[in-house]
N, C-alpha and C positions, 0 to 999 in steps of 0.2 A: 404878145408875151408867151413864152413857152409854158406848157403845163408843168406844175410842180407838185410835189408831194411832201408830206410832213414826215420827218425822220426823227425817231426818238431813240436814245441810247443811254445806258447807265454808265457813268464814268466816276472813278474815284475823285472826290472833291478836291483833294490837294493837287492831283494830276491836272484836273480841269483848270484850277486857278493858275498853276504854273504855265500850262500850255497857252491859256488866254493872254497871259502877260507877254509871252514870246510872240504870239500872233499879233498882238498890238504893235509890236516893234515893226512889223511888216504892214501895218495898216489893215489887217484882215480881221473880220469877225469870225466867230466859230462857223457860222453857216457858209461863209465864203471859203474858209479853209476846207470844209467838208466837200464843197463843190470842186475845189482844186484837186483834192485827193481822189474823188470819183472820176474826174477828168483824166487824171494820170493812170488810174486803174484801167479805164477803158482804152486809153492810148497804148498802154504797154500790154494789155490783155492779161494782167496779173498784178501783183503787188509792185509798186514802183520803188521798192527797196528790198534789201535782204533782211531776213529775220536772223538775228544773232542768237546763239544758244541761250544767253542769259534772258533775252526777251521771250524766247520760247518757254523757258522755265517759268517766267512770270505769268505767261498766258495759261499754261497748264495748271498753275496754282489757283487760278480763278475758278471757283466752284460753278459759276454760271456757264463759263466756257466749257468746262469738263462735262457738265450736264448736257450741253448742246452736242458735244462730240459723241457722247454715249447714245443720245437720242438719234443722231445721224447714223451711227453704226448699226443701231437696231432697226433702222428703217422708218422710224417715226418722223424723221425730217428728210425731205427730198433734197438731195444734192444735185445741183446743176453745174456742169463744167462751164467755167467762164467763157470758154471759146464757143459755146453753144447758146449763150444768152443773146437774144435779138437786141440790136441797138436801135 
């Protein structure tokens, strides 16, 4: 069996419930959906979808995301280009 790691993320509770209901229609657990997402990210060497302006606005409204961006800009978080990440 391949080595695995634990991934933790904070998600809005209503978004989580809605997404899990949709994933259930496909017979996917959240862990399986994350694995599918990661597989597509590595396959496409980027996000497997376009971010629309409204989604970007939602992301930028998230205080945790904005804090992360500020820490990244100030050099407190190291950014690695996805093309340079070893597979």
